[in-house]
C-alpha positions as semicolon CSV with decimal commas, in nm:
position;residue;x (nm);y (nm);z (nm)
1;X;8,915;12,856;15,810
2;X;8,707;12,655;15,563
3;X;8,576;12,352;15,763
4;X;8,572;12,126;15,453
5;X;8,948;12,175;15,407
6;X;9,021;12,037;15,752
7;X;8,770;11,757;15,695
8;X;8,938;11,662;15,367
9;X;9,283;11,660;15,528
10;X;9,150;11,430;15,792
11;X;9,013;11,195;15,534
12;X;9,365;11,086;15,457
13;X;9,432;10,994;15,814
14;X;9,349;11,088;16,170
15;X;9,573;11,380;16,282
16;X;9,637;11,616;16,566
17;X;9,596;11,993;16,521
18;X;9,967;12,057;16,482
19;X;9,988;11,808;16,192
20;X;9,687;11,971;16,020
21;X;9,843;12,327;16,058
22;X;10,173;12,199;15,912
23;X;9,999;12,037;15,612
24;X;9,798;12,351;15,549
25;X;10,105;12,567;15,562
26;X;10,292;12,340;15,324
27;X;9,995;12,330;15,081
28;X;9,945;12,708;15,087
29;X;10,316;12,807;15,068
30;X;10,373;13,175;15,143
31;X;9,988;13,233;15,183
32;X;10,003;12,987;15,474
33;X;10,237;13,202;15,672
34;X;9,944;13,450;15,724
35;X;9,720;13,181;15,851
36;X;9,594;13,216;16,211
37;X;9,697;12,888;16,386
38;X;9,435;12,927;16,651
39;X;9,166;12,925;16,387
40;X;9,255;12,560;16,307
41;X;9,173;12,459;16,666
42;X;8,858;12,673;16,673
43;X;8,741;12,504;16,349
44;X;8,821;12,159;16,490
45;X;8,613;12,236;16,804
46;X;8,319;12,341;16,581
47;X;8,350;12,026;16,375
48;X;8,348;11,812;16,689
49;X;8,038;11,987;16,816
50;X;7,866;11,933;16,480
51;X;7,945;11,558;16,487
52;X;8,179;11,577;16,192
53;X;8,492;11,464;16,373
54;X;8,559;11,265;16,693
55;X;8,848;11,327;16,927
56;X;9,072;11,061;17,065
57;X;9,398;11,067;17,252
58;X;9,743;10,969;17,142
59;X;9,963;10,842;17,422
60;X;10,235;11,091;17,514
61;X;10,573;11,075;17,676
62;X;10,706;11,248;17,987
63;X;10,836;11,538;17,767
64;X;10,522;11,559;17,546
65;X;10,177;11,505;17,702
66;X;9,894;11,319;17,543
67;X;9,760;11,486;17,224
68;X;9,414;11,509;17,082
69;X;9,375;11,315;16,767
70;X;9,089;11,414;16,537
71;X;8,921;11,158;16,314
72;X;8,634;11,189;16,061
73;X;8,289;11,053;16,136
74;X;8,053;10,914;15,866
75;X;7,886;11,254;15,863
76;X;8,230;11,428;15,811
77;X;8,311;11,188;15,527
78;X;7,975;11,268;15,358
79;X;8,041;11,641;15,393
80;X;8,385;11,600;15,229
81;X;8,233;11,404;14,939
82;X;7,966;11,671;14,886
83;X;8,230;11,952;14,899
84;X;8,452;11,781;14,642
85;X;8,154;11,740;14,403
86;X;8,052;12,110;14,454
87;X;8,129;12,359;14,174
88;X;8,189;12,700;14,323
89;X;8,098;12,942;14,054
90;X;8,052;13,235;13,993
91;X;8,334;13,328;14,225
92;X;8,547;13,037;14,332
93;X;8,805;13,107;14,606
94;X;9,130;13,010;14,436
95;X;9,310;12,918;14,763
96;X;9,015;12,696;14,864
97;X;9,001;12,537;14,522
98;X;9,379;12,470;14,539
99;X;9,329;12,303;14,880
100;X;9,045;12,099;14,740
101;X;9,269;11,963;14,470
102;X;9,551;11,879;14,717
103;X;9,316;11,714;14,964
104;X;9,143;11,507;14,698
105;X;9,471;11,378;14,575
106;X;9,633;11,321;14,909
107;X;9,343;11,120;15,048
108;X;9,257;10,952;14,712
109;X;8,901;11,089;14,747
110;X;8,859;11,211;14,395
111;X;9,059;11,276;14,075
112;X;9,191;11,639;14,078
113;X;9,167;11,659;13,702
114;X;8,793;11,557;13,719
115;X;8,739;11,835;13,972
116;X;8,916;12,076;13,736
117;X;8,696;11,957;13,446
118;X;8,378;12,008;13,651
119;X;8,484;12,360;13,739
120;X;8,573;12,434;13,381
121;X;8,232;12,306;13,260
122;X;8,054;12,530;13,509
123;X;8,260;12,830;13,393
124;X;8,198;12,753;13,021
125;X;7,823;12,721;13,082
126;X;7,808;13,054;13,260
127;X;7,983;13,222;12,963
128;X;7,674;13,155;12,756
129;X;7,433;13,336;12,986
130;X;7,291;13,672;12,898
131;X;7,426;13,834;13,209
132;X;7,784;13,716;13,137
133;X;7,761;13,860;12,783
134;X;7,648;14,197;12,915
135;X;7,923;14,236;13,169
136;X;8,267;14,240;13,010
137;X;8,430;14,218;13,357
138;X;8,271;13,883;13,424
139;X;8,384;13,756;13,088
140;X;8,743;13,869;13,161
141;X;8,724;13,694;13,501
142;X;8,598;13,381;13,331
143;X;8,889;13,381;13,088
144;X;9,140;13,431;13,368
145;X;8,979;13,150;13,574
146;X;8,979;12,914;13,278
147;X;9,355;12,981;13,216
148;X;9,420;12,912;13,586
149;X;9,217;12,582;13,567
150;X;9,429;12,482;13,261
151;X;9,745;12,545;13,470
152;X;9,591;12,327;13,747
153;X;9,515;12,050;13,500
154;X;9,866;12,061;13,363
155;X;10,015;12,034;13,710
156;X;9,783;11,748;13,825
157;X;9,818;11,555;13,506
158;X;10,196;11,568;13,536
159;X;10,166;11,450;13,900
160;X;9,959;11,155;13,792
161;X;10,230;11,073;13,536
162;X;10,492;11,039;13,811
163;X;10,784;11,225;13,968
164;X;11,022;11,172;13,677
165;X;10,803;11,354;13,427
166;X;10,743;11,630;13,676
167;X;11,127;11,675;13,733
168;X;11,186;11,691;13,353
169;X;10,919;11,958;13,315
170;X;11,088;12,178;13,579
171;X;11,441;12,119;13,455
């Protein structure tokens, strides 16, 4: 589990582990079904030890005991900001990039289209390098990644335009 993903989800609001698991599953769709739920809690424990999150308690009921609520620290917020600004080339993990876009939008941390533009610029710059020109496989990967980023930009641009435009586009 990528620590920055959980930190970014916590940037929107403090949450308990179950809420984070549910948001990850929703964001990842069918890929989320293969996610190891225990890894979310292991990662949260590591983030707490590293001083990136603090743990509080939400009052429970007789049927449901108190729950741990995780909240970002200033160090965790800084790490999220650095992660959002990071360009992950030459081999970005597409699921991680997708989660980065979702988290940035959900917590209003950054403009997803600006993140796509930064990734696109890094990919375009690498296309001009001698190594990329020598290796046809890398060029083909770049073209595929650029097409995928264009699809991301279309999706996030339509989300910014509002739900009505998004509904018309899918109708």
